[in-house]
C-alpha positions, 0 to 999 in steps of 0.5 A, spaced: 500 500 500 505 504 498 503 511 498 496 510 500 493 516 503 489 513 509 487 520 512 480 520 515 479 512 513 475 508 517 479 502 518 474 499 524 474 491 523 478 492 517 482 485 516 490 488 515 493 481 516 499 480 512 498 487 509 504 492 508 503 498 510 510 501 511 509 506 505 502 508 507 501 516 509 497 519 514 496 512 518 494 513 525 495 509 531 487 509 532 486 507 525 491 501 527 488 499 533 481 499 530 483 494 525 485 487 525 492 484 523 497 479 525 504 477 525 505 478 518 502 485 518 508 490 516 507 497 519 510 504 519 515 506 524 511 511 527 505 506 529 505 501 534 503 494 533 496 493 537 497 488 543 490 484 540 494 483 534 497 476 536 498 470 532 493 466 537 487 471 535 487 469 528 
């Protein structure tokens, strides 16, 4: 998702499993926290992986 502008995007319950978001712009911590992801989801350095994104939850 290189250069994808996520400003204002509603990511609630979006499955980001194995998505590469390292090049996404304007991705916020609340957006990531509202989405679903896993060990394979790659995030930009500005965003912390939510604790609920565990392999066991998938």
